[in-house]
N, C-alpha and C positions, 0 to 999 in steps of 0.2 A: 292376548291381543285385545281382550275386553275384560270387564269385571264380571261377566256373566257366564264364565265357563262352567260346565257341568263337572262335578267331582266324580260321578260314576260314569266312566268311559269304557268299562269292560265290554268287549264285543262290538264297540262302535268302530266303524271304518275310519281310517286315518288317511288324510291326504297331506303328504309332505310337500311344501312349497319351498324351493331352494333358490336363494339369491346367489347366483354364480355369474362369473364373467369369463371364465376359461374352462377348458376341458379338464384341466388338472383339478380345479375346485369341484367340478361335477363328480370326478372319480373319487375324490376324498370323501364326499358326502355319500356316494354309493357304498364305498368301503365301510364307512361309519355305520350306515344303516344295517349292514350285515354283521357288524361287530357286537360284542357284549356291552359296549359303551352306549349304544343307542337305547332309548327308553323302550320298555315293553309296549308294543303296539299290536293292533289287530292284524291277523294274517290276511285280512281283506284289503290291507293297505295297497294303494296303487303306487306305481313308480313315482319318484319325486317329479313334481311339475316345476318348470321354471317360474320364478316370481315375475310374471309378465302379465299385465292386465288383459292383453289380447288373448293369451293362452287360457287364463283363468275364466274368461268370459265364455269360452266354449267347452272347457274341460272340467270346470268346477261348479260355477254358480248355477248351472242348470240341473245339478243333481238333486234328487228328492230324498236321499237317504240320510240327510243331515250329518255329513262326516265331520270329524274333528280336523281342523286345519292347523298344521304344525309347521311354522316357519323355521328354517335353518339356514346357516351360511358359514363360510370359513372366515375366521378372523385371523389376520396376520399381524405380527408384532415386531417392533425393532429389537435389535440385540440388547441384552441387559448390560448396562454400564453403570457402575457405582450404585447398584441396587435399584435402578430405575430404567424403564423402557421408554426412551424419548428419542425422537428423530434429531439427528445432528447434521451440521452443515456438510460433514464428510459423506453422509448418505446422499444429500442433494447433489454433491459434486459427482457422485457415482451415477447420476441421472436415474435414480430410482426412488420410489416412495416405499419404505419398509412396511407401511400400513396398507399399501395397495400395490404389491410388487407385480412386475410384468411376468408373463408366463415362463420366461427363461429363468428368472430368479425364483419363481414359485417351484419350478422343477428342482432347482438346486437346494432350496430350503427343505423340500419334502425329503430329500435324500440325506442331507447333512445336518439340519437343525430342526428336529421335531418339536423343540420347545417354542418355536416361533410361529406356530399355527395351531388353531384349535377350531373344532366345529362348535358353534354356539347355537343354542336352541332357545327360541322364544316361548313365552306362554302360549299354549294352544287355545283355540276357541271353536265352538260348534258353528257350522255354517248358518243355521237358523238364528242363532244368537247375533251373529254379525249382521244378518239381514234386518233383524229387529232393531239393532242399535242404529243402523243407517236410517231407518224410518223414524226412530225416536229423535235423531239429530236433524230431522226435517228433509232428508234426502229422498231421492226417487229410487225405489228398489229394482229398477230395470237392470238387466244383466250387465250392461256397460258400466253403469254407475256403481253397482255392487262390486264388480271386479276391480275398479279403480279404488274403491273404499277398502277392500281387502288388501290390495297392494300397499296403500298408505299405512294401514294399521300394522301390516306385517313388517314394513321397513322400520317403523317406530318401535315395535316390540323387539326387533332384532338389535336396534341401537341400545335399548334398555338392557338386553341380555349381555351385550358386549361390555357395557359400562360396569357390570358386576365383576368383570375380569380386569378391565384396565383402569377403573376409577371414575368417579363422578366429574373430575375436572375436564373430561373429554366429552361431556354431554353436549351434543349438537343437534339442532333440528334438521329434519329432512323433508323434502317435498312441500315446503311451506306455501309457496305461491299456489301450487296446484291444489292443496287442501283448502286454502282460503277461497279460491275461485270456485271450488266445488261446494262450498258451504251454502246451504239453502238460505240462511239468514242474510248472508252477504249479497247473494244474487237478488234477494227480495229488496235489499236496500238500493242496489244499483237500479232495479226497476223503478223505485220511487224517485231516484235522482233523474232518471231519463224523463219521467213524466213531469216532475216539478220544473226542470230546466228546459223542457221541450227539445231534448237531444235524442238522436237515433240510438236505440238500445245497443246496437253493435259498436257504435262509437264509444259509448260509455264503458262497455266491457273492454274494449281495446285500451282505453285510457287507464282503466283499473289495472290491467296487466302490465302496462308501462310503468305505472306508479309502484306496483309491487316489485317490478324488476329493479327499480332504483333503490327501494327501501330494504328489501330482504337481504340480510347478511348471509352469504353462502359460506358457512364456516367449514374450515378444513383443519383436521388435526395436524397434518403435516405443516401447513403454514403457521398454525398457532405455535407449534414447538419452535420452528425456525425464527419466527418473528419475535417471540419472547427472548430467545437467545441474542438476537441482533439488537433489540432495544434495551436489554438489561444494563449495558454499560452507560446508558444515558442517565441512570440514577444510581447504579451500584458504585460507580467511580466517584460520584459527587457526595453521596450521603451514607451514613450508617443508619439503617432503618430500625426504629424501635416500635414494634407493634404490640399493642395490648390485645392478645388473642384469647383472653379469658372468657369472652362472651361468644366466641365462635362455635363452641360446642352446642350451645343453645340454639344459635342461628341454624346450624346444620340440622338439628332436630325439627325446627320450624319449617325448614326447606323441604322436609319429607311430605308435608301436607299443604304448604303455601308457597307461592312465589315470593322471592325477596326483591325489594327495590332498594338498591344502595344509592344513597344521596350524599356524596362527599362535598366538603368545601373545595373550592377551586382556586388554587394559588399558582399552579404550575402546569405546563404541558406534561410533566412527568407524573402527575397524579394518577392517571389510569395505569401506568406501568407499575408504580409502587403498590397500588391497591391490588392490581391483578396478580402480582407475584405472591403477595400475602395469601390471597384466596386460593391460588393454585397450589401453594405449598401446604395448604390445609384441606386439600381435596374438594374444593368447591367447584362446581361447573363454571365455565367462563361466562361472565356477564355479557349481555347485549348492551353495548355502550352506545348511547345516543349522542351523535356528534353533528357538528355543523358542516355545511358543504365547503367551507373554506379549507378543509383538510383533505379534500378529494384529489389533490394533485398527485401525479405519478412520481414515484411508485407507491407512496404511502397509502393513497386512497384504495387502489385495488387490493393491496395486501391487507390493509386494516379491515376491509369488508369481509375477508376470509378468516378473520380472527374474531368476528362478532360485532364490529362497529356498524352502526346503522346511521347512514348519512341522511339527514332530513333537510329539506329545502329551508332556507332562512325565512322565506315568505312564500305562502301559497294562497294568500288572499281569499277569494271567493271560489277557489277550485274545489267544488264539493266532492268530486271523484277522488282527488288526492287525499283530502281530509278523511273521507270514509275509508280509504285504503289504509291510511296510517292508523286510524282508530281500530280497524279490524286486525291489523298486524299486532298492535299492542294487546288486544283481547286474546288473540291466538297464543302469543308468547306466554301471557299470564295464565291462561287456561291450561297450558302444558307445563306449567311450573318452570319456565325458563326465567332466570333472574335478569333484572334490568339494572342499568346504572346510568345516571346522568348528573350534571351539575346544575342544580335547580336555581342557582343564581343567574344562569344564562351566559356566563362567561367568567374569565378569571377576575378576581378582585383586583382593583387598581389602588386600593387604599390599605390593604392588609386585613381588613375586617370583612365580615359577611356583607354581601350586597342584598338589596331587596329581592326576594325570590320572584321567579317567573312561574306562572301557573299552568301554562299550556300543556306540557307533557303530563303533569300531575293530574290534570283534568281527564286525560285519556284513561289513566288508571281508574279514576273515580267512575268514569262512564262504563268501564268494564264491570264494575260492581253494580251500577245502577241498571244495566241491561241484563244482570244476572248471568253474565258470561263467566264470572269467577266469583267464588264465595267471599274471598278476602285476599288482601295482599299485605305483606309486612314491610313497612317502611323503615329503613335502617339509616339513621344519621351517622355520618362518618366524618371525623375531624382529621385532616391531613395538615400538619404544621411543620414548616421548614425553619431551621435556624438561619440558613442562608440560601439565596436564590440568585443565580446569574442573570435571570431575565427581568428582575425587578427594575433595573435602570430603564429599560425600554418601556415597561409598563408605566413607570412614573413619568417619563417624558411625555407620554400621551396625555397626561392630565394638564399639561401646559400648552397643548396645541400641536405637538409633534404628530405627524401622520403615522398611523400604524403600518408597519411594513408587512406586505402580503406574504403569506406562507408559500413556500416553494422549495425547490432543491437547494438554492443558495441559502435560504433561511435555515433549512434543516442542517446543512453542513456547519453553518455558524453556530447553531444551537448545540450540535454535538461537540464542537470544539470547546465551547464555553463550559460544557458539563464535565470536562476533564479536571477542573479545579475542585479541590475538596471544599465542601460547604458546610461541614458539621453533621448534624443529626436531622432526621425527619421522624416525626412522631405520628403514628396512626392509631386512632382510638375509635371504637365502635360504640355508638350510643344505644340506649334501650330501644329495641324495635317497637314500632307503633302499629297497631292494627288499623288499617285504613278504614275498614268498616266501622269499628268502634269509634274512631276519631271523628269521622264524618257524621255518625249518628249523634254523638255527644254535641257536635257543633250545629246540629239542627238541619242537616241536609234533608230536604223534603222527600226525596225519592226513597230514603231509608227510614224515615220517621213518620210520614203521613200515610194515611190510608186512602186519601182522595186528593189527587193532583191533576190539574188540567194537562192535556197533551202539550208537550214541548218538543218540537221537532229537533231541538238541540240534543236531546238524549233519547227520544223515542219512548219515554215512560208515560203511562197513562192508566189511571185506575178510577177516575171519577171527575168531578167538576168543582171541588171545594176550593182549592187554592188556585188563584189566577196564575197563568203561565209566567207573567212578568214578575210576580212575587216569587215564584219558584226559582226562576233564574237568579234573582238577587240573593235568595237564601243559599242556593248552590255555591254562588261566588263567595259569599261570606264564610260558608263552611269550609271551602277549599283554602281560603286565606288563613283560617285558624289552624288547619292541618299543616300548612306551610310554616306557620309560626312555631308550631310544636317541633317541627324538624329543625328549624334554625336554633331554637333553644337547646335541643338535643346536641347539635353540633357544638355550640358555644360551651355547653356544660362539660364537654369532653375535650376542649381545646386547652392544652397546657401553656403555661407561661414559660418562655425560653430565656436563655441567658442574653441573647441579642435583644429580646423585648425589653428586659430590665435595663440593659446598658444604654440603649437608645432612649428609653424613658428618662434616664438621668441626664443625658447630654442634650436632649431636646428641651429640657425644662429650664435651661438657662439661656439668656439672650446674649449673643455675641461674646461668649466667655468660654474659655477652655477650663477643664477640670483636671486636677491631679487624680492619681489612683485613689488616694485617701478620700478625696471629695466624692468621687463616683461611689466608693464603698459606703460613704455616709448616706447617700440617697438610697442605695440598694438594700442595705441592712434592715432598716425598719419596714420596708416594703415586703421583704421576705418573711419577717415575723408576722405581718398582717396576712400574707398568703397562707402561712402555716396555721394560723388561728382559724381561718375560713376553710381550711382543707381544700384549697384550690389545686387542681392538677398542675404538676410542674414537670419541666423537662429535666435535663441533667444539670440542675443548678448547683449540685455538690461541687462542680468544678470551681465555683467561687470560694469554697472553703479550703481549697488546696493552695499552698503557698505559690504565688505567681499565677494562679488561675485567672484572676481578673485581668492581669496584664496580658495573658494569652488571648482572652476574648477580645480585648481592645486591639491587640496586634492583628488578629484575624480580620476585624472590621476595617483596620487600616489597610491591610493587604488588598481587600476588595474595593477600596476607594470610598467607603462610607464615612470613615473617620479619618481625620488628619492628626498626626502626632508631631509635636515639636519637642525635641530632646536636646536643644542647645543650651538650656539653662541649668538650674540646680537639680530639677527633676522633670521627667517628661510630663507634658500636659496634652489633653485630648479634647477635640471638639468635632462637630459634624463638618465634614468636608464641604466646601463651597459647592452649591448646586446639587447636593445629595440629601437635602432635608426631606424630600418626598420619599426617597428610598429608606431613610432612617425611620420615617413615620410608618412605612409599610411594616417594618419589623415590630415597632412599638404597638401598632394597632392590632396585631395578631392576638394580643392578650388584653387589649384595652377594655373589653367588655367587663372584665372582672373588677374594674375600678370605678365604673360609672356611678353606682349607687353611693360609694364613698364620696366621690366628687360632688354629687348632688347634695349630700348631707352637709358638706363643707359650705357650699354656696347658700344653702337654706339657712344655716346657722348665722352666717354673716348678714343675710337679709333680715332675719328675725331680730338681730341686735340693732339694726338700723331703724326699725319702725318705731314710731312714737304715738300713732293714733289708733293702734289696734293691739290685741293680745299677741305678744311675741310668739307663743306656742302655735296659735292659729296661723299667724303669718308664715311661720316656718313650714308648716305642713302644706299650706297653699303654694308656697314657693317650690316645694318638692314636686307638686303636681304640675306647676307651670313649666318647670325645667324638663320633666318627663315629656310634656307635650312638645316642647321645642326640639327634643332629641328623638322623637318617635320615628323619624325617617332615617335615623342613623343607627339606632340600636333596637333590639327586640325586647320590649318591656312586657311583663305579664299584665293581666287585668288590674284595675286600680286597687282592689282589695288585697291582692297578692303583692302588688308593688308596695303598698303601705306596710304590709307585714315584713317585707324585705328591708324596708327603711328602719323599722323597729329593731330588726336584727342588727343593723349597722350601729344603732344607738347602744344596743346591748353589748357590743364589742368595746364600747367606751366606758361603760359603767354598769354594774349589776343592777338590774331592775329598771334601767333607763328605758328599755324598750316599751314598758307599760306606763311608766311615770317619768316622762322626759323632764329634766331640770331646765333651768333658764338657759338662754343662748350663751351667756358668758361662761357658764360651767361647761357647756358642750364645746365651746371654742378652746377653753383651757385644756380640756381632755384631748382634743384634736392636736393641739400643740405638743402635748406630752407624748403622743405616739411617735413623734419625731419626723413626720412627713405630712405634706398636703398633696392632693392629687388633682384638683380641678385645673390648675394651670398646666399640668403635665399631660392631661388626657383630653380635656374638653375644649381648650382654648382654640385650637385650629378649627373645630366645628362651629363654634360661636362666631369666630372671625369671618369664616366663609359666609355664614348667614347674614352677618352685618353688611358684607359687600353686596349681597343680593338685595337686602332690604333697602340700602341706600340707592342702588341703581333703580329699583322699583319706584322709590319716592321721587326720583328725578324725572320719571316718565309720566306722560299724559295717560291717566287711567282709561281713557276712551280708546286708546290705540291697542291693537292686538299685538301680543308679544311673539316674535319669532324666536323659538327656543334656541336654535343653534347660534343665531346672531347674538342673542342675549348672553349666552354662556361665554362666547368669545369676548364680548364686552367685559364680562365679569373678570375673566383672566387678565385682560389688559389693565383694567382699573385696579384690580387686586394687586397687580405688580406695582402700580403707582402708589397705592396706599402702603404697601410694604416698604417702599423706598422712603416714604414720608414718616415711617415709624408708627403708622396707625394700625398696622397688623403686627402680630408678635413675631411670626416666623414664616419662611417660604412654604412650609407644609400647608398653610392656609390657602395658598393660591393653587387650587385644584379644581378642574372642571367636574370631577366626580363629586366633590363636596358642594360645589355650586349647584349641580343638578339636583342633589338631594334637598338643598335649601330652597330651590325653586318649587319642588314638589310640596314642601312644607308651606310655602306661600300660597300655592294653589289650594291646598287643603284648608287654609284659613280664609279663603275667599279673596285673596289679595290680587288675583288676576281677573276677577269679575269685571266685566265692562259695563254692566247695567246697574251697578251699585254706586249711588251718588256719594256714599260715605267711604269708598274704597281708598281715596287719597289720604284721608285722615287715618284710616286703619293702617296704611303703609307707614305713615309717620310714627304711629304708636308702636308698631312692630320694630322699627329702627331704634326708637328710644328705649324699648325694652332690652334690646341687645346691647346697647351702650351701657345700660345699668348693670347687666350681667357681666360685661367686660370689666367694669370697675371692681366688682366683687372678685373676679378672677385675679386681677392684679393685687388686690388686698390679700387674697389667699397666698399668692406667691411671696408677699412680704412677710407672712407669718411662718413660712416654711423654713424651719431651722436647718433642715438638711441641705439647704442651698447656701448656708452661711458658715458651716464648719465641717471639718473632717470628723470621721467617727473616732471616738476616744477609746 
């Protein structure tokens, strides 16, 4: 029950506390106590006491002989089927829970199935040790508090003992809200909120109980088994799962001492089911999945809460009580080593690549470290990549102004129906786990690196007066951003390039033209050689080496409406289906980050060759940095020194020694042509085109007027469509509210939305001119791409 048990218990009185619900369970425990299976205990042992805080208050905690407290209970198990003991729907139809059978079934099991029940015994603890631990935790050692504390500790200890029998995948928290409300630290925080906001203390406590009632996931092993079975068809019938489980052994070892925070990429509603199945099959405890209130509709919401989903309000503004309750819940789960999971992008990607991360939930983990509630937490980047997704069409439509359909029973039925179509493979890869403490410390978090910091009510940390609170908040924010960047890099580094990524890369790289199979292969072949040289993770690309394999991929994309096939001529030709360019871009963008540096090198070489008034080498390096700056709200770039090293690596792929001694731009361009492909027009054009739309709309506006973000993005979608019809934009994938939003943030970062800057109008014109110049070099790169002009020989 605690870590302070006495090893020498000979002659010590023992009090058995039994968690029972029926007379049958009490009889089983009494029989066990008289059997040889029971541990050797003192003859002064009292009869088993019920695990009830009211009984313990009068029968146990007032004792002065410091007895050993031994929790026991009867565990019940489902029947063994196929080597596993899991609840099935047939059990539910029989109106019984095999893990918590009614007394009639208990009686039957005792007589007929002795393998389906067992008395489990938790680690014992001395009464004085428990009293001391309560005081150490800041609690009041009065009889009522101590009896509740012993009850909580016994329940948790019994759960731990039962997991030794049934496996870690069934690890669930118990009495969470009660333990949090009994926490002296939390009650002290509620006291402070009541004083600061001038609220009645009883009202603050009532609101905290309500908030915890909303938040706390009341997990059920029965519901977990049944829900997993019910939801599995939503992914098992659509995809073949390829999971790289090589790192899970290490994660399991880390989980023995640290909580794990799984942070997957978010591309589908099926992500949680796919990841959950993999972890359960490898005996990991179920994650507490942080979700939005949009999925609380009946029956999914109530069921999901009982499988570990924590529904968090989308917005709680200045509600200090709700925020404190949420933060305390995070700290509680982490301190008890319950694993967490959420999508740190804030929602599903609408473009196929990672979105800019949200920091709110990550900050709660950081605060648990800052408050010394937990020593460390291990952050686990997880890449989940699909070859095909039925929901992409709806996601893509939202980028052009279509309203998002609300989740509900109708939505669920439609989603389930769409999941019956085979969609290829899904790849799950686990990145290198990051120590949050080490990452925050390296990033300069003041609470973990400074010895003197002014009090900041945002975290409650205070050891001196050296660092002003405002500076500390800024440093915390920057440190958290760096941690989020590391997570994103970890996800990208483990995201494989899929066959659909390569095929859509080829078809999107030509304007209004269909390609034959040989022409598609001419684009894909040199790109695959490049991926091999860089040792980039890949999906099952070997299908392209099989006779008819590429045709099969094109046929699959045609079946789902992304590609259109014309077979009425000499040979079939393929192009992106009308209106499906954003869907095709989604698949391309899943792996586009692997080609960004290559594309930047191409455009920098073209720029270096065009300069006449400066050193071409210097101009090329400066253009690399300029392009990195243009794309920093689209992709996750490392610091400038690391980025320059990566660009030197790209040069080294073109010629030995070029990374340290780059040749002239003509030699670089010649080597790029010899590789057989160019990437800038295939990967970056849609982003630069979207930025051009935003830049020109800003140029057309009075700088003194404030910009309404929603209205401005709607205007960009409308004007972008016009520019597309005029031929000023390359393809429909550029007309995307998601891309326009990122471009607007770039403009804000450059001061182009400042209303008090007299030079902002000129800055906007320069920005637009810069993008026009980049666009010219992109077109030139396209003209040099030999893979666009011939089939592979």
